[in-house]
C-alpha positions in Angstrom: 116.6 86.6 133.3 115.9 90.0 132.0 117.9 93.0 133.3 116.6 96.5 133.7 119.6 98.2 132.0 119.4 96.1 128.8 119.5 98.0 125.5 117.7 95.2 123.6 114.4 96.2 122.0 111.0 94.8 122.7 109.8 93.5 119.3 106.2 93.5 118.2 105.1 91.3 115.2 101.5 92.2 114.7 101.0 91.5 110.9 99.6 88.0 111.0 99.3 86.1 114.3 100.6 88.6 116.9 103.8 87.9 118.9 105.9 89.9 121.3 109.6 89.0 121.6 112.5 90.1 123.7 116.1 88.8 123.3 114.9 86.3 120.7 112.3 84.8 123.2 108.5 85.1 123.1 107.3 87.3 125.9 104.4 85.7 127.7 101.7 88.2 128.7 98.8 86.2 130.2 96.2 88.9 130.5 94.2 89.6 127.3 93.5 93.3 128.0 97.2 93.9 128.8 98.3 92.3 125.6 95.8 94.3 123.6 96.8 97.6 125.2 100.4 96.9 124.3 99.4 96.0 120.7 97.6 99.4 120.3 100.6 101.3 121.8 103.0 99.5 119.5 100.8 100.3 116.4 101.1 104.1 116.7 104.1 106.3 117.0 102.1 109.0 118.8 100.8 109.0 122.3 97.3 107.6 122.9 95.2 109.6 125.3 93.7 108.0 128.4 90.3 109.2 127.3 90.6 107.4 124.1 91.6 104.2 125.9 88.7 104.5 128.3 86.3 104.7 125.4 87.9 101.8 123.5 87.9 99.4 126.4 85.1 100.5 128.6 82.7 102.8 126.7 79.8 101.9 129.0 81.6 102.5 132.3 81.9 105.7 134.4 85.0 107.8 134.1 86.2 107.0 137.6 86.0 103.2 137.0 87.8 103.6 133.6 90.7 105.5 135.2 91.0 102.7 137.9 90.8 100.0 135.3 93.4 101.6 133.1 95.7 102.2 136.0 95.6 98.5 136.8 96.5 97.7 133.2 99.5 99.9 133.2 100.6 98.3 136.5 100.5 94.9 134.9 102.4 96.2 131.8 105.2 97.6 134.0 105.4 94.3 135.9 105.7 92.2 132.7 108.0 94.5 130.7 111.7 93.5 130.7 112.6 97.1 130.7 110.4 99.5 132.6 111.6 102.5 130.5 109.8 101.2 127.5 106.4 102.6 128.7 106.2 106.4 128.8 103.3 108.1 130.5 102.2 111.6 131.4 99.1 113.1 132.9 96.9 112.6 129.8 98.4 109.9 127.6 100.8 107.0 127.1 103.2 105.7 124.5 106.1 103.4 124.0 109.7 104.6 123.9 110.6 104.6 120.2 114.2 103.9 121.0 113.3 100.7 123.0 110.8 98.9 120.8 110.4 97.6 117.2 107.0 97.3 115.5 106.5 95.6 112.1 103.3 97.7 111.7 105.2 101.0 112.1 108.0 99.8 109.7 105.4 98.6 107.2 103.6 102.0 107.2 106.9 103.9 106.8 108.0 101.8 103.9 104.6 101.8 102.2 104.4 105.6 102.4 107.4 106.0 100.1 106.5 106.1 96.4 108.0 103.4 94.2 109.7 103.9 90.9 111.4 101.6 88.3 114.8 102.4 89.8 113.7 102.5 93.4 111.2 99.9 94.7 113.2 97.7 97.1 111.2 99.3 99.9 107.9 98.1 98.5 109.3 94.5 98.4 110.6 94.9 102.0 107.2 96.2 103.1 105.3 93.3 101.6 107.6 90.8 103.1 106.6 92.2 106.5 102.9 91.6 105.7 102.5 88.1 107.0 98.7 88.4 107.3 96.0 90.6 108.6 96.7 92.8 111.6 96.3 90.7 114.8 95.2 87.7 112.8 93.2 85.2 114.8 93.5 87.1 118.0 90.6 87.1 120.4 90.2 90.6 121.8 88.5 91.8 125.0 84.7 92.3 124.6 84.2 95.8 123.3 82.4 96.9 120.2 84.4 100.1 120.0 87.7 98.3 120.3 86.6 95.8 117.7 85.8 98.7 115.3 89.1 100.4 115.9 91.1 97.3 115.4 89.2 96.6 112.2 90.0 100.1 111.0 93.7 99.5 111.5 93.4 96.1 109.8 91.6 97.5 106.7 94.1 100.4 106.5 97.1 98.1 106.5 95.5 95.7 104.0 94.8 98.6 101.7 98.4 99.7 101.8 99.5 96.1 101.1 97.3 95.9 98.0 98.4 99.3 96.8 102.0 98.1 97.1 101.2 95.1 95.0 99.4 97.1 92.3 102.4 99.4 92.2 104.8 96.5 91.9 102.8 94.9 89.1 103.3 98.0 87.0 106.9 98.4 87.9 107.7 94.8 87.1 105.7 95.0 83.9 107.7 98.1 82.7 110.9 96.2 83.5 109.6 93.2 81.6 109.8 91.0 84.6 106.5 89.4 83.9 106.7 86.3 86.2 107.3 88.7 89.1 104.4 90.8 88.0 102.2 87.7 87.8 103.2 86.7 91.4 102.1 90.1 92.6 98.8 89.9 90.7 98.1 86.5 92.2 98.9 87.7 95.7 96.5 90.6 95.2 93.7 88.4 93.9 94.2 86.0 96.9 92.8 88.9 99.0 90.6 90.8 96.6 89.5 88.0 94.3 86.8 89.9 92.4 89.0 92.9 91.3 88.6 92.8 87.6 91.2 95.4 86.8 93.9 93.2 88.5 92.4 90.1 86.9 92.6 91.5 83.4 96.1 92.6 84.1 96.9 89.0 85.1 95.5 87.9 81.7 97.6 90.4 79.8 100.8 89.4 81.7 100.2 85.7 80.8 99.7 86.7 77.2 103.1 88.2 77.1 104.5 84.8 78.1 102.3 83.0 75.6 100.4 81.1 78.3 97.2 81.0 76.2 95.8 77.8 77.7 96.3 79.3 81.2 94.5 82.5 80.1 91.4 80.5 79.1 91.5 78.4 82.3 91.8 81.6 84.4 88.9 83.3 82.6 86.6 80.3 82.8 87.3 79.9 86.5 86.8 83.6 87.2 83.5 83.6 85.3 82.3 80.6 87.2 83.3 82.1 90.5 81.4 85.3 89.7 78.3 83.4 88.6 78.3 81.1 91.6 79.1 83.6 94.3 77.6 86.9 93.0 75.3 85.8 90.2 77.0 88.1 87.7 79.1 87.8 84.6 82.5 89.5 84.0 82.2 93.1 82.9 82.1 94.1 79.3 85.7 95.4 79.6 87.0 92.1 81.0 85.2 90.1 78.3 86.6 92.4 75.6 90.2 92.1 76.8 89.9 88.4 77.1 88.6 88.2 73.5 91.3 90.4 72.2 94.0 88.3 73.8 92.6 85.0 72.5 92.2 86.6 69.0 95.9 87.3 68.9 97.7 84.3 70.5 101.1 85.7 69.3 100.7 88.9 71.3 103.7 89.9 73.4 105.0 92.9 75.3 106.8 94.4 72.4 104.2 93.7 69.7 101.0 95.3 70.9 98.1 93.0 71.5 95.8 96.0 71.5 96.6 99.6 72.5 94.0 99.4 75.2 95.5 96.4 76.8 98.9 97.9 77.5 97.5 101.0 79.0 94.9 99.5 81.3 94.9 101.3 84.7 94.8 99.4 87.9 92.5 101.1 90.4 94.2 101.5 93.8 92.3 100.0 96.7 89.8 102.3 98.2 91.1 104.5 101.1 94.8 104.0 100.4 95.4 106.7 103.0 92.7 106.2 105.6 92.4 108.6 108.4 95.2 108.3 110.9 94.4 106.2 114.0 94.3 109.2 116.3 92.2 111.2 113.9 89.7 108.4 113.9 89.8 108.1 117.6 89.2 111.8 117.9 86.1 111.4 115.8 84.9 108.5 117.9 85.4 110.2 121.2 83.9 113.5 120.0 80.7 111.7 118.8 80.7 109.7 122.1 80.8 112.9 124.2 
């Protein structure tokens, strides 16, 4: 039985299949719109305006009906929350009390925004451990095109941050000569963005440092076949050149240069590492709507 004066935090785990917990127990929230509204509030540190929420949930409804619908949702939220003080509202917007809830999305963003270095990268590892899958993975949302677009925006932003963390870790581990760790990061990256040739060639280079030449040939052949089968293209000239240089020097290692070009290859960060903030995006949406 939950008590109103508890100091326990409401916990939101939204990276991967979403789950809300309180006191170690999953909090059951039966209404889909109520759950979704809570997910959105837990994904932003700042207040979200009622006008924005009207547009996301009921863009085709009159303002009066939107206000009534949103009021009902907030009533349901207050009824299901173990601590009523978690929800904060004023005349124009709503947010969750930052002292009374935890969100893996907010923690992931904060950790990912810090730059990594060879002597300071534990936060990048911690951030990527939080990333258990795409934002709200497998969750069926209320029918709303605008809501779908907004959630997809958040999903792509978080995925881009995750991939950027991985590319940073690849370079950090490589400099520290922790090649197996760098390989793990490259493989994790390619499991999401399988056609990224910069990461793929980096993976070949890392395997060459370990003398895994049969693995390199297998990877290259599989990658070439996948490109041909799925996209009807061949690996780029740069990728072919790097592969040929590695195979031509099977004794290459991290200390003895395989080729100057190989050790200085740049990994392109994912597009839109810093996408517009959620509220900036919403402002654009609502402005164009009005």
